Steps between C-alpha positions, in 0.01 A plus 500: 500500500642840405560777752220702336254213537609447860454868582159504332392193694618655825313823429179311428547286807546811712193658341298187574608510864417869533161450336425200719590698812290791378202274438542355848500847658198613303317175582489617862366846415272451200236277668464765770473810281129527589599547865751770403233679299253475791760656729578768239133592464456522878803728510380718212151537642522521878836632621500870603610609151265259319178560308273435800708521819371264766706446815319177591539327164854629464602291801502196265779644286795443735415141612436391141839609373693383806327166555249392234705564185831352625319194639321445169833523316667261744214250483503508120878457487487204736213345307694524173775290660298252707127547439266595788727361772786707364275807489411464867867464598590798283242718674616391847863566409418842356332606822843517661636754254173696501488542877873564526502790252362852497440511125272291274692174458432410135856394425514307825177322410641413158795335677324329790202370300700280259745413780215368714368295209844362422580398858171316555529334159844365588379386841206314345736326257725401789223328698311360203412136568646510851192606698300220656141462386260708708759761597509688168277791606679538833840516331378732224343751738777509759778510239333799335459673835855441622669585168275803456589627848873462433477677165298784655770545765768494228312767310452714810858502627699440182347551158261782592768748611717416198211556258407824674856626471515400133166666428608823664825493302314455171252768597786738575652430160170561324441816702844617388399449138175687559669786685755544222246455218675180384203264531439506122822298461317189625329487159831386351442171680120491531397537135734234351420278800129519418558389142706207629188402697638602836215750534315319777821432689602866477158639586385261769832372627669841542273800453189372677676448837675838470180667389301354788744648752496842332122494457454428870698813584370741234176346368646438154815374331680571176637144505163371383547699178856402411411174321122528459506820289345402162645808329823354351315209338222726376754726327657205313163369383381843388818541295444162333138598425606822329840416353496123481487316169304202374296274727680622811334839457153347508572296812599798714151644581382173651821471697448853635158408638635187668807675640365839608147414607542132583832545678669206324840657434642180354319573173747773402815301579519332154474843332814609685679173426441550127706818520741469796589868456157564652641398837642852497153644440334317791791579735482872417121489524522334840751758620273781382207351688698451822646851476153650456361298788791605722459871420121496546500272804289230333425169663242227550350369821569135410641274230315523169468155347453468211659826388182629334429871488173421678679323786755778528237775516290292739789489749606864462456697825249780533602786276777297341341390173634779279859465618485123449367555148781749440758230579331257262475765228865603533616140473277436197605819318875446541474132412289586194741766372808278516311196367377708207856613419623141492200354316494758220847384400421130532443272197163327465613152600353479850402146591258522792444125523873438528533766768200362690658156493826643635309689767305190598823303518651752739189496717508124527870488573555308179829445328460638155800409295601227745471123461120494522357449152199668347541309176621148425786602271769463768350194668761232571327170424777241521395313818144602577313239701281709728318826440337664801229767491510697825277758662471627854269222621559238232135412473333748265655678204809279491284186499310629200819606322656160562188328371501708184870438432481133601243443227740645243781281633281190467398593146866545407590162655771654715644301795472796737331519838287817533376589847396796711595611849523792740810716453629404843479131405671500158683164479877503472491287183293751301664573166268783394282714731215705353361786710314827466726800448474642849580166665809410296749654745362287783504190283866557416581512866335161553639334186824680404620218274187479286416699189224752566230600255316819595150548355208738541224237509477123524231417245551474125830686516680513162830413669366147563502412131853639465613293798345183354678554169833549674445194719398286200810603310721407793322171570518394136874471534494336842556127539206494743266591216523144371333358811146427383318516832634833629202702380264237633679515833457875519134465408450244775681725749273789406200277550630398841553862604152603394335209670699527823263581784238606247204267544248774435368569155247766408159357570151629453378678810198274520716207614501397863857612564479829312630684804844350440537581131767741388278705269128538560248676280391738773860622521490638146381862488434673168460857378684682778567872455863604458672583828846526650719193525486532879121478498510208255743314725282576801193360328681186390629449854158559655351241266771248586429557869121488461532170313697351788824461303701737720493691825446875478867585571588348163372818330776714649753247374357535148573873512851433631563267207391772258756738649779249437414445133195543284273198475403604149620203289413620150220472244255692718518279811615566857520235773527670842601264780674497836861411575723362773326480835168548321497128425402447864182695428392259224236251613454323166598565141264730315470742210262788428459672164406867463416639158566869430386568140671841497807383686696572817843662475780291649869574470588344168160503331121509516329198653153401381494181704620521861542149638548482877698193603550313826716193452553242775782260415481410132123486477461811287756405235257303287263789442791748468628286217160516334486877545851541357411294195176692450634854526791436263245588233436871547181476293359254753565744785340783304194282447482397867530866601167572327288187562183541702460139608714379790449144377724571202795606718433203727509256207811664355703454816357159589734205478 
């Protein structure tokens, strides 16, 4: 490997680590943004300088920021590491730093929460299988209490004072920048960081804790405007709308609506990546906005998330709307002017799709240009015996992808084992691992010696045909290709996999044991109005629970799975399902089918059929195979998306 390749790999590895750390920080803050907004509204409305001063209601402001918000952060951080038990330990541990400090202990909570989860997780691993039957609850409760007490003491006497000293040091540094009018310099780091998808880490991991402290003292904080200001992105998009060329010009107005009014800043990142010189424009725009806010004394009462102009104005303090708008306008104007200068000189060869792909790759922590393949041209096919399709849980999208590819392998008569698994369980003898783009980095960590194929969806992907051709060419020259029963052996193995623990077949609901069938007619709902993917996932989960397939907690796990990687698998179909610990919430295998004739937007495409899945053991694989085979034909999916008789969908997916 050349020194250039080594350096590139190291840079990408470092970026992956930074992004992963940023996502971890934001995962503690983002679920609790509603609580921050509630506190911000109470502050804006009822403190002495608020819209409607009320001394009684204002008494809630101080306890919420000192106790409620840090405890929520700590609980969430602990839960991320070790589920509910970890969350409880995280909250107990954080109480030590909260009580031992005189300032809101957000940073302390972000340390103690995950620490509490980690310690109890390691303890549980240590005693696993060693507790005598009947004593489990006693050990669990007392271990949590004793460890929690010790961590709280550690936080009180050790970590709390250190965090307080660090916070005061950072605050002094920031105050120095403010006092000397140097705060705009932070845009040099903030604006490029946003486009590298560190926006949540920057906003919620750094500025939200600092802003909360400042807001407690003054009723508002400029820190809430450093990253959330939509002005720099708006300026870039306006310049593309006016001075852009070709199709990129027509895409800008829609992007403006999503970015400025919807608060989804990520939409403008590809536009900057198409012309890297535009990094200069957004940096200068950000500096102009921060400078204006500093001069005018602008600030918000709480963190604005998402960074929509509506959210920003909604959290502006009384009398502060015009100065906040001035900061947004200044950022947009400066960004627009410099973007226009650069774009007017640019040739008309912008490739938005390519830039979006690059942007998506950076968000996912992918390794564009590394050993992961997005085409089969560089596939090494000399000794391929096992191909593994992997997803986060190994029971939904990867199962369907493996089924689709396995069929092609059988038809080609190739002596190759095709299977599916969770990423954390990729076998060491895998020759090729196929994953969705935003999971490839994790897969490489689990199977560093395998070849990795990175795809956007699992169903009917054109790369499959290319892979088959490459594998056929290699096998044709292999001495193993002369063995006549290899293909038959693979076919038998596939049959064994599909029949393993899968005694259920789709039956008519009039049979005596209809309650145990995987798909039942009453679990097919047609003609639903378009909605958000979150609502569609909720409905699928509620139906799975109502049918007795899962416990209600499974629904939250379905949403967690969607955050990891989209369950949209291609050809107009999404298959939301739970992962990891969610398997404990499954009571029996089951599937529900929701039809949305006008579609539901998932990351990666529009789903017209949303199929909620709960798979216990291997019981669901048989019907997943049938679904995979059916939806390979896009015309079939388009037809099923419009049918008005549930019986037709039922018959189509019946085995």
